[in-house]
N, C-alpha and C positions, 0 to 999 in steps of 0.2 A: 735228209738234209736237204732234200729238194725244196719241201715246205717250209725249211727255216729260211732259208735263202729268198722264198719268194716275198713271206712275210715282213724279212729285213728290209727288202726292196721297197713295199708298200711303206713300211713305218719309216725309215731312215732317209730313202732317195727325196721322200715328200713329195713326190711324183711332179716334181716341179714342172710349170707349163714354159715350155720357150717358144714364145709365138713366133713362126715363121722359121723356126730352126735356127734362130742367132745365137751364138753361146753367149755368155756370161759369169759373171764372175764366180767359180764353184761350179759352174754349169755345165757340162759338155752338150754336143752338139743331142745326143738321146734324151736329154732333161733328164738325165739322173745326176746326183750331185756326188762329185768325189768327194767321199770321206775324207774328214782331218786326219791326219796320221798320231796324232795324241787321242784320238777319241778311239774307246773301245765299243763297239755297237753289240748290244744284247745278242743274246743266241736262243733265249727262251722263246717261244711261240706266243706264250699266254702276255708276254711282258713287250713283245714287239706289238702285240695287236693293241694293248692298252695305251703303249706309248704313241702309235697312230690314233688312237681315240682320242689321246690328251691334246695332239696336234690340232684336232679339230675343232676343241673349245678355246684356245686362243684368250680369253679375259677369265683372271680368277683373282681373289679375294684372299691375301693376307692379314692376319693380325697378330700384331707385339703388345702382350698385355700381361701385366703381373704386378707385385706389390710397390714394383716402382715407379708406376703411374701416379703413386700418392702424393709424391715429391716432384712430379710431373721433371725425372730427369731420364737421361739416356738408360736403356734398358742394360739392366749387368754391370757396364761398362766402371761403373764409379769402383767397381771393387776391385777392378784391377789395379796392379802398380804400375803397369805401363803411363808413361803420361803424355796424352792427346789432346787438341783444344777441344777436343767435342766431349772429354771425359774428365773435366774438373770437378773437383769436389767441392762443395761448401757445407758448413758449419763446424762446430768445433771438436771435428774429429776427422776434419780433412788431411792431415798429415801424419796419422797415425793408421794406419794399414789394418790392424786388428781390431782396435777401438769402432773404426768405421766402420766395420765388416758386421760388428756386432750389432751396431745401430742399424743399418741398412739391414739387416736377419731380423731385427725388433718390427720391423715393417709387416710382419703376418699378424702384430695383434690387433692391426686397425684395419685391416685388407676387409672388408667389408661391403662390395659391391650392390647394393640392393637394389640398383634399376637394371641389370644384368637380365634381359630378354633376348636370347638368341633368336627366337622365330621375327624379331623386328629386325634383327640384323641381316638375317636371309632373305627375308621379303624384299629390304633395298639393295640389297647386291644382285636379286635378280632380278628387280627392276633395274637396274644399270646394266643388266646383261651378261652379268656374269655366269661364268659354267662349273667354277670349280673353287674349292676351299683351303686353305693351307692355316691351320691354327697354331700357337706357339704352346704344344702342351708342355715343353721344360726349356727355359733358355740356359743361357750359361750360370745364371745365378743358383740354379738347380730348384728354387720355388715352382712345383707340381701344380698345373693346373687340371691333372685329374688324380682318380683316388687310388695312387701307387701303394704297395703295402712295403714299399721298401725303406722309405723314409715317413717321418712326421711334418716334417719341412713341406708343405700341401696345403691347399685350399680346402681339405678335408679334414686339414689337422686337428687336433686339440688346441693349439694356440692361435687358433684362424675365427674370428667371429663369424664369418659367412659357413663355416661347417654346418648350420643346422639349418639352411636354406634348403629349402627342395631341390635346388639347382645348384647344388653345390660341387658337384661332379660334372663342373663347367665343358670338360673335351667331351665327355659323353650327349651335354645338352646341347651344345654347338653341333658335334656333326648329325645329331638325330635331326636338329631342325633345318639344316644345312641340305641332307638328304631328303625332307618331305619336299623343297622344292627343288631337287630333281638333280644337285650339285653332284659331283664327284668330291671325296675328301681326300686329305692329307695332313699328316701327321708332322709339324713341327718338332724337330728334339734335339738339344745340343748335348753333342756327343761329351764334348768338356763340361766339369761341375767344378763349380768353384765353392761350393758348401761342403760337397763330403770328404771326411779326413783320407780317403783311399784317393784325393788327388791330390787337391790341396791340405799337407798334413800338417799339422799342429806342430811338430816336431822338427819342422825346417822352415826356412826364412822365407816369405812368397816373393818373388822375382818379378813375372809377368804370368801372362796368360796361360803356359803351360803346367804341367803338375811340376810341384818343386824338390822333388828327390828324383835320382838316376832310378829306373826301374831294373836295371839290371843289377844293382846292388839289393835293390829293394824289391824284389817279384813277388814276395806276400803281400804287399801295398798293391801292385799293379793289379796283380790276380784277383784280390776283393772288387776291384774297380771295375773292373773286364766283367767279372759276376755280376755285379750290382747294377752295369750298364743292359748287360745281357736279358736279365729278368725284368728292368724296364720295357725294352722294348717289346718282350715277349706280353705283356700285361696290355701294350697300346694293342698289339696286333690279334689280342684275343677276347677282350674285353670289351670293343668299343664298335663293336661291325663291321661292317667291310671298309677297309681302308685303301684308296686307290696310290696315295704316295709317300714315302717314309724317305721326309725333307731333312737331311741331318746337316746340321751345322757345325761349328769347331775344328775346322779343318786341321788345326793342328795336332789331332789326333788321329795319327796316323804310324805308318812303320816308319822307319826300324826303330825306333823310342818311345812312340805310343802305340803299341800292335792292339789291337781290342778285337783282330781278326776278322775284319768286315765282309770277307767271304761268306764265313760261316755263318754270320750275324745274317748277312742279308737272305742265306737259303733259310734260316731258322724263319725269319719273317714271313717269305714265301712259302711255306711250308703251311702257315696260318691263312697267310692273304695271296692264295695263287695269281701271278699275274702283276703285282705291286712294283710299283716303279720306287726304283731307292735312287736319290738324292743326296750323294755324299760330296758336297759340295766342297770345292776347289781340289780334290784329291783323283785325280786323272787316273781312270781303270775303270775294271768292268763293272764298279759299282755309281760310278756317277754317270746315269742313265741318261740324263741331258744337263746341259750346262746353263748357269745363273749368273748372268753378271749381273752386278747390284748396282742398282741408281745410275745406270748408263743406257744408252741406247747404243747398240754396238753401230758402227760406221759404214758398215756394208752387211751385204749376204753373209751368210754364218754357214758353212758345211755338215752342221751337226743340228741335232735336235738342243734347242734352246729357250730359256724364258728369263726377260728381265724382270727381278724383282724390284720393288720401286715406292718409294713413300708416296702417298698423298699429300701431304704436306712436308715440313721441312725436317721431321724427324720419325724414326721407327715407332717411337714410343710416344706415348701421350706427351704434349705440353701446351700449357696454356698457353691462349692466342697465337698458337700457330702459325706459319704463313704457308698457306695451302694452295697447291698450282691451280691455274688457271682451266677452267672446261675444257676451252681450245687446245692449251698445251696437253693435257691427258690424251684427249682425241687425237692429236696429230704424234703423241708417241706412240698411240695403240697403233695407228696406222703405218706409221714408219717401221716399228717392229714386224707386224705382219708380214708386209712387202718382202723384207731381210727376213722372215724364216722363221719368229720366234713367236711365243705368246707373251702377255701380260701380267703380271701376278702384282696387283696394285695394292699399297698395304696401308692401313687404317689404323691408329692405337687406340683403343678406347680408353676412356677416363676413369678414374677410380670408383665412380659409380656404377658404370657398369654401360655407359653412354658413349655414343658415338658424338665427337661434335656436329652442331647443326650446321658447320660447312660441308662436313663430311657427306650428309644427307643430301644436302645440295646436287654436291658435284656429282653423286650416284644418280640422282633424278634428273640432271642433266645430261649424266652421258647416255641413258637407258632413253632419252629423247631420241639422241641422234642414233642410238643403235637399234630403235624400232624403225627407222627407215634404212639404215644404211647395212643393218646385220649380216644380210647375205653375202655382204664384199668381204665380208669378216670371217665368219664362221665357216669352218671347211673347206677352205681356201690354203693355196698355198704360194710363194710367189711365183709371178707370171713377168717373163720378158718384156720390156726391158728395163723390170722390176722399179726405177725412179729414173725420173728424169726433172729437175728443179721441183715442182712444189707437187708434181704429181706421182703416187703411191700406188703400183702394181699389184694385184692378187690373181688367182683364179679357181676354177674349179675342174674336176675332174671332164666334166662333158667338153671343154675348152669354152667356155665361158672366162670372160677376160673381166676386170673391172679396175678403172683407172679413177683414182680416189684425189680427188683438188684439195689439196690444202690449203685454207686462207692464211691469210698474212694476218699478224696483229691488229693492224689497221683497215682490214678488209671486213667490210660490214656484209656483203651479199655477193652473189654472182657475176662473172665479168659478162661481157658481151659475146665474148668468144671464147674456146677452148680449142687448145690445140693438140689433139691425138697424134701416134704415131700413125703413119699412112699405113702401112702394113699391115696393122691392127685394122682398123677401118676397111679397109680392103679384104679381111675374112670376114666381116660381122656383117649379118643379114638385118641386125637391128641394133640400134644406138639409144639406150635409155637412160634418162636420167632419172636416179631411184628417188620415188618419193610424187614424181612430175609425173615424167611419160615419154612417150618417143622422141626422138629428134632427127634433122634432118643433116648432111654432112652436108659443108660447102665444098671450096675448094681445097687446093692440095699444092702444096710448096716447098720445096726442100725437105723433102720427106716428111711432112705433119700436114694433117688434114682441119683445116679449120672446121669447128663445131659450134653454128649459131648457137646463143640461148635464147628462146623467146622471153619478150618484155615482160610476159604476163610470171613466166617464172622468176625472173631476175626480181619483179615487184614482190612476190610473194614466195621465196624460198623453200623449198622441201625440210630444210635444218639450215643450221648453223655448224660453222667452224668449219667443215668438210663436207661434199658434198660426192657422190659415188655415179660415176657413168657407165653402164654394164653394157658390153660389148657381145652382144650374143652370136655365137658362129654359124654361118651359112648350115642350111641342112640338105 
């Protein structure tokens, strides 16, 4: 038990660095996070160790891909009878749920992504400084990007022209290519399934995202759905090499009405993949090993492990001429997220031919240029007090090194003449370094702030764009 508690402290307190012993949001004088009352920490030592390793990676790639990319529409959701601005249907079957579903599912017959090259994706992600990947093996529409034995509605199925391609088992190819680049791998899997008759039965009308029958009145249907889901998870855990994360979506599938025995399923998955992180999104409890705020940067330090999943463009799935976030915005999000204790999982939606948009490759390359200069302020860090002050975000290492990352304004083209850093941090530092440039000398102190003059040479030729990291090495 003492071993488990020690690992829990390492993985879940995130060894927050509280410079000068000052208390901060969610952090006590000892530097240990006060865990959220509605977060259930893992107790398996292997899971705790994996969670600590994952927190060191900081930056990952998520991909939403499927037959829907051919229409350039939102992934899966146009199938759902729920009406939202972002899942509006077009075409002759827009007002007929069943007819639209049949037309959508016929997309399998034309899905032929002949430019699919996972090694190219992996190389671009590595250049960007990403260190783990989460891939959509199956979204809510149930089109499978792996060679499941449970259905023919899959990329290797008889109805899909890509089935004859040597790379047709897409999930296996993606995981293999990314592992060769040193990535940890995660399987996105939707628990909901809008294709199987065991979830959306043809005998009942469609209403919303949930199963369309009462599981108490039709336990035989639900038993078949549970069995189907477990078998697909077991296939992914046994046929695709080492998997680090099982990233489950479809949070409506939960007790009491949609109980698939997540405790049992997680135990089964870990029997095949010891230490596996299970992320049962939005379902609080022992199977949500870390939280996943979606398309947002939480406004403060959070007292549990978490990861923002965010689109690089405007949509999760491929949309022609989509609106991509700027490199400056993406780097700013990464720095804020890490300073608040999280990871960033950045999403790209491949096109129907299997390629990323050229803008996606450009963003990855530009982020990578920044990470090559400043990566040590991101990787293997935890939040450091005072965490944030204005345009400064603070991270730190186990050895007491603190990084102050200055985020540029939208109209800021380079470094300012001076940077103000907390005097208590400067007093503890044996050296101050601008990453990519060299050592700096502190100036005067006033109102608890020490001015750090930036040499004209550094301002004329800054080491990078968008944000600059100042390293405060502790006195020895």
